N, C-alpha and C positions, 0 to 999 in steps of 0.2 A: 213962924209957927213950925214946932217940931212934928214930924209925921210918925205917928206911933206904929201904924201898920201900913205897909207899902201897897198891898193889893187886897182890897175888901169888897165885899158884896153885901147888898141889902136886898131881902126877899119880901115881897108882898103877895099874899096868897088870897085869891078870890075864889068864888065857886067853880068858875070854868076855866080859869087861867092863873098863872103865876107870873109876875113881873120881877125881873131881877136887875138892880142897878149895880154896876160894877164901877169902882174907881181904882185907877192905876197910874203909874208914872207916865207923864206926857213926853213928847218928843223932845222938848227943850227943858233945860234946867229949871227947877222949881215950878214946874207946870204939872197939872194932873189931867188925866183923860177920863171922860165919863162915857159909859155905854149902857144901854138899856135892852135887855133881852126879854122875850115873852114866850112862855111855854104853856101847853095844856096840862090839865091836871090828871095825868095818868102815870101809874107806876113806872112804865118803861120810859116815859118822858122825863120823870124825875132822875132816872139813872142818867139820861143824856145831859140834863141840867148840871148834875154833879161833875160829869166828864168835862163839859164846857168850862165850868169854873176852874177845874184843875188845870185844864189846858191853858187858861189865861193867867195861871199862877196865884189865884186867889187863896189866901191863907186863913182869913177870918170872915165869918158870915154872921149877920144879924137878921132877925125876921120880925115883921110887925106881927104880933100874936094877939089880937083882940077878939078873934072869931073862931068858930069851930073848925074852919077849913085848914087851920094851920097845924093841927095835931097830927094828921096823917103824914104831912110833909116832915115834920120833926121826927116822928117815930120810924118812918121808913127811909130816912136819909141813909145813903149807902155807908156802911160801917168801914169800908176800906179807904174812905177819904181821910186825908190828914187835916182837913179844914177844921177850925175851931169855931164853936158857936159862942156868941156874946149876947 
């Protein structure tokens, strides 16, 4: 299978927390590493989450967007980040 994006993240927003799943290259050839991070739903924490994703080299982000809690995350996402929303 061809890898389209090497380092990606999926965001799931809840009322009181945000969970982020990150997929990146593993230690061995043709392996992938999975990591799950959890954050509170405050603006300053959102800034830290974006910094953590940049630090891990994430280039593309997707977000589960079925509820009202996702809108503030999308609209307040730090504009200085080079990550792309899909």
